[in-house]
SEVO-389146 format. One record per residue: x, y, z of N, C-alpha, C in turn; residue number from 1; residue in one letter. Coordinates in steps of 0.2 Angstrom, whole numbers, always signed. Layout:
[[X Y Z] [X Y Z] [X Y Z] NUM "A"]
...
//
This chain:
[[+40 -110 +10] [+38 -105 +12] [+38 -104 +21] 1 "M"]
[[+47 -103 +24] [+48 -105 +29] [+48 -99 +36] 2 "Q"]
[[+46 -91 +34] [+47 -89 +35] [+45 -82 +33] 3 "K"]
[[+45 -77 +35] [+42 -70 +32] [+47 -65 +37] 4 "I"]
[[+50 -59 +34] [+54 -55 +39] [+48 -47 +34] 5 "I"]
[[+48 -45 +41] [+44 -38 +40] [+47 -32 +45] 6 "L"]
[[+49 -27 +44] [+53 -24 +48] [+48 -21 +52] 7 "S"]
[[+51 -15 +58] [+45 -11 +62] [+44 -7 +61] 8 "E"]
[[+47 -3 +58] [+42 +2 +54] [+37 -1 +48] 9 "S"]
[[+36 -6 +43] [+32 -8 +42] [+27 -11 +49] 10 "D"]
[[+28 -13 +54] [+21 -16 +58] [+20 -11 +61] 11 "K"]
[[+26 -3 +65] [+20 +2 +66] [+14 +5 +60] 12 "K"]
[[+19 +3 +52] [+11 +7 +46] [+8 +4 +46] 13 "I"]
[[+6 -6 +48] [+0 -9 +49] [-3 -8 +54] 14 "L"]
[[+0 -8 +60] [-4 -7 +66] [-6 -3 +66] 15 "T"]
[[-3 +3 +65] [-9 +13 +63] [-14 +12 +59] 16 "E"]
[[-14 +5 +54] [-19 +4 +49] [-24 +2 +53] 17 "H"]
[[-23 -4 +56] [-30 -8 +59] [-30 -2 +65] 18 "A"]
[[-28 -1 +69] [-31 +5 +72] [-39 +11 +73] 19 "E"]
[[-34 +11 +65] [-36 +19 +58] [-44 +17 +56] 20 "N"]
[[-40 +8 +55] [-51 +6 +51] [-56 +2 +57] 21 "E"]
[[-53 +4 +64] [-57 -1 +68] [-62 +5 +65] 22 "K"]
[[-70 +1 +67] [-70 -7 +71] [-71 -12 +67] 23 "P"]
[[-68 -10 +61] [-69 -14 +55] [-62 -16 +52] 24 "N"]
[[-60 -23 +50] [-54 -25 +49] [-50 -22 +45] 25 "E"]
[[-44 -20 +42] [-41 -19 +37] [-37 -23 +34] 26 "S"]
[[-35 -22 +29] [-29 -26 +25] [-24 -21 +21] 27 "C"]
[[-21 -27 +16] [-14 -23 +13] [-11 -29 +11] 28 "A"]
[[-9 -26 +8] [-5 -29 -1] [+3 -28 +5] 29 "I"]
[[+7 -34 +3] [+15 -35 +5] [+17 -34 +1] 30 "L"]
[[+22 -33 -5] [+27 -32 -8] [+33 -35 -4] 31 "F"]
[[+36 -40 -7] [+45 -40 -8] [+47 -43 -12] 32 "G"]
[[+56 -49 -9] [+59 -56 -11] [+60 -57 -6] 33 "K"]
[[+60 -66 -9] [+65 -71 -6] [+62 -69 +2] 34 "D"]
[[+56 -68 +4] [+53 -67 +9] [+55 -63 +12] 35 "N"]
[[+59 -58 +10] [+56 -51 +13] [+54 -48 +12] 36 "L"]
[[+48 -44 +16] [+45 -36 +15] [+46 -31 +14] 37 "V"]
[[+47 -29 +6] [+51 -22 +5] [+45 -16 +4] 38 "S"]
[[+39 -17 +5] [+34 -12 +5] [+27 -14 +7] 39 "E"]
[[+23 -10 +8] [+17 -12 +12] [+13 -7 +8] 40 "V"]
[[+6 -8 +4] [+1 -5 +1] [-5 -7 +6] 41 "F"]
[[-5 +1 +8] [-12 +0 +12] [-18 -2 +6] 42 "L"]
[[-23 -7 +10] [-28 -6 +4] [-35 -4 +10] 43 "T"]
[[-42 -3 +6] [-46 -4 +10] [-50 -9 +8] 44 "K"]
[[-55 -11 +17] [-60 -17 +17] [-66 -14 +13] 45 "N"]
[[-68 -15 +7] [-74 -13 +4] [-77 -17 +6] 46 "I"]
[[-78 -23 +10] [-85 -27 +15] [-88 -22 +21] 47 "D"]
[[-82 -15 +23] [-84 -11 +31] [-86 -15 +36] 48 "E"]
[[-81 -21 +37] [-83 -26 +39] [-79 -27 +47] 49 "S"]
[[-83 -28 +54] [-77 -33 +59] [-75 -38 +59] 50 "S"]
[[-79 -42 +52] [-77 -50 +55] [-76 -51 +47] 51 "I"]
[[-75 -49 +44] [-73 -47 +37] [-68 -44 +32] 52 "N"]
[[-66 -45 +26] [-63 -39 +21] [-62 -39 +16] 53 "F"]
[[-62 -35 +10] [-62 -39 +4] [-59 -32 +3] 54 "T"]
[[-53 -34 -2] [-50 -30 -8] [-50 -28 -12] 55 "I"]
[[-53 -25 -16] [-57 -21 -22] [-53 -26 -29] 56 "S"]
[[-56 -29 -35] [-53 -28 -40] [-47 -23 -42] 57 "N"]
[[-50 -16 -42] [-47 -9 -43] [-41 -11 -40] 58 "E"]
[[-38 -9 -33] [-34 -12 -30] [-29 -21 -30] 59 "Q"]
[[-31 -23 -32] [-28 -28 -34] [-24 -26 -38] 60 "L"]
[[-30 -25 -44] [-24 -24 -51] [-19 -19 -48] 61 "I"]
[[-22 -11 -47] [-15 -8 -43] [-8 -10 -42] 62 "E"]
[[-12 -15 -37] [-8 -18 -34] [-2 -24 -36] 63 "G"]
[[-5 -26 -41] [+2 -30 -44] [+1 -26 -52] 64 "Y"]
[[+1 -19 -54] [+4 -14 -58] [+11 -14 -54] 65 "K"]
[[+8 -10 -48] [+15 -8 -41] [+19 -11 -43] 66 "I"]
[[+19 -18 -40] [+23 -24 -38] [+28 -25 -47] 67 "A"]
[[+25 -26 -50] [+29 -27 -58] [+31 -20 -58] 68 "E"]
[[+31 -15 -57] [+35 -8 -60] [+38 -6 -55] 69 "E"]
[[+40 -10 -48] [+44 -10 -48] [+52 -17 -44] 70 "K"]
[[+50 -21 -51] [+53 -27 -48] [+52 -30 -44] 71 "K"]
[[+48 -32 -42] [+44 -34 -35] [+39 -39 -35] 72 "V"]
[[+39 -44 -29] [+33 -49 -28] [+26 -45 -25] 73 "E"]
[[+22 -50 -24] [+17 -50 -18] [+18 -55 -15] 74 "V"]
[[+20 -53 -11] [+25 -63 -5] [+20 -60 +1] 75 "I"]
[[+14 -57 +2] [+10 -57 +5] [+2 -52 +6] 76 "G"]
[[-2 -55 +11] [-9 -54 +13] [-8 -51 +21] 77 "I"]
[[-10 -45 +21] [-12 -40 +29] [-20 -41 +30] 78 "F"]
[[-21 -42 +36] [-25 -40 +37] [-26 -42 +45] 79 "H"]
[[-31 -36 +49] [-32 -36 +56] [-38 -38 +58] 80 "S"]
[[-39 -41 +65] [-46 -44 +68] [-46 -39 +72] 81 "H"]
[[-49 -37 +74] [-51 -33 +78] [-53 -32 +85] 82 "P"]
[[-57 -40 +85] [-61 -41 +91] [-57 -47 +93] 83 "N"]
[[-51 -55 +89] [-49 -58 +92] [-43 -58 +91] 84 "S"]
[[-43 -63 +92] [-34 -68 +90] [-31 -69 +84] 85 "E"]
[[-28 -66 +82] [-24 -69 +77] [-20 -74 +74] 86 "A"]
[[-27 -78 +73] [-27 -85 +69] [-32 -85 +66] 87 "Y"]
[[-30 -88 +59] [-36 -88 +55] [-44 -90 +55] 88 "P"]
[[-49 -85 +53] [-55 -89 +54] [-54 -94 +49] 89 "S"]
[[-63 -97 +48] [-67 -101 +45] [-63 -96 +37] 90 "N"]
[[-65 -92 +38] [-66 -87 +31] [-55 -85 +28] 91 "T"]
[[-53 -85 +30] [-50 -86 +29] [-46 -88 +26] 92 "D"]
[[-47 -97 +29] [-43 -100 +27] [-46 -103 +22] 93 "K"]
[[-54 -102 +19] [-59 -102 +13] [-54 -98 +9] 94 "K"]
[[-50 -89 +9] [-47 -88 +3] [-40 -89 +4] 95 "F"]
[[-36 -93 +9] [-31 -94 +7] [-29 -98 +2] 96 "M"]
[[-33 -104 +2] [-33 -108 -7] [-32 -105 -9] 97 "Y"]
[[-36 -99 -13] [-36 -96 -20] [-29 -93 -19] 98 "S"]
[[-27 -90 -13] [-23 -83 -12] [-16 -88 -11] 99 "N"]
[[-13 -92 -12] [-8 -95 -9] [-1 -91 -9] 100 "P"]
[[-1 -85 -3] [+6 -81 -1] [+5 -84 +8] 101 "V"]
[[+7 -78 +9] [+8 -77 +18] [+3 -71 +19] 102 "V"]
[[+2 -74 +23] [-6 -70 +27] [-3 -70 +34] 103 "W"]
[[-1 -63 +33] [+1 -59 +42] [-7 -57 +44] 104 "I"]
[[-6 -59 +48] [-14 -54 +54] [-10 -51 +59] 105 "I"]
[[-15 -47 +64] [-15 -44 +66] [-19 -41 +71] 106 "Y"]
[[-20 -44 +77] [-25 -44 +82] [-26 -37 +87] 107 "S"]
[[-30 -34 +85] [-30 -27 +90] [-31 -29 +97] 108 "C"]
[[-33 -33 +99] [-35 -38 +106] [-26 -38 +109] 109 "I"]
[[-22 -42 +108] [-15 -42 +109] [-10 -41 +110] 110 "N"]
[[-11 -37 +101] [-5 -29 +97] [+0 -36 +97] 111 "K"]
[[-5 -41 +93] [+1 -44 +92] [+2 -46 +83] 112 "D"]
[[+8 -48 +80] [+6 -51 +74] [+8 -57 +72] 113 "F"]
[[+7 -62 +68] [+7 -68 +65] [+5 -70 +57] 114 "K"]
[[+11 -73 +54] [+8 -75 +51] [+7 -84 +50] 115 "A"]
[[+8 -84 +46] [+3 -92 +41] [+2 -91 +33] 116 "Y"]
[[+5 -99 +32] [+4 -102 +25] [+1 -107 +24] 117 "F"]
[[-1 -106 +20] [-6 -116 +16] [-3 -119 +14] 118 "L"]
[[+0 -126 +16] [+3 -133 +13] [-2 -134 +9] 119 "E"]
[[-3 -142 +15] [-9 -147 +14] [-12 -145 +21] 120 "S"]
[[-9 -139 +24] [-14 -139 +31] [-14 -132 +32] 121 "D"]
[[-13 -127 +38] [-11 -121 +38] [-7 -119 +42] 122 "I"]
[[+1 -117 +41] [+6 -116 +46] [+9 -110 +46] 123 "I"]
[[+6 -109 +54] [+11 -105 +57] [+17 -103 +55] 124 "E"]
[[+21 -97 +52] [+28 -96 +51] [+29 -87 +55] 125 "I"]
[[+38 -92 +57] [+41 -86 +63] [+40 -78 +59] 126 "P"]
[[+38 -74 +61] [+41 -66 +56] [+48 -64 +62] 127 "I"]
[[+54 -61 +56] [+58 -61 +56] [+61 -52 +58] 128 "E"]
[[+65 -49 +58] [+66 -43 +60] [+70 -42 +56] 129 "K"]
[[+69 -37 +52] [+76 -37 +48] [+82 -36 +47] 130 "E"]
//
């Protein structure tokens, strides 16, 4: 995976979700095909934490069902960092191994999005506009 394509409207949805969930991290599942995000599925951070997030099993199952019904794939996981930069924490890195999709992180401090993918190591990939 060399890039992820995220529309300005999806960025707006994710930014508003991140701001509304502060002081906690927000999270979402990203649907699409061929590196293009076609839909954002906002989820609840059941940890209610400013430094961790967990999407409930119920919402994960619901997300995969929606993806199957719409004939798209889960191509990414989104979460926000309310108090830090958009760089994977040690916890994020650990979970990237078990969720090998693109991880998009939004920094509420810098107001920027960054995308990461785990290959043999974690690499940053560009986010392009639709």
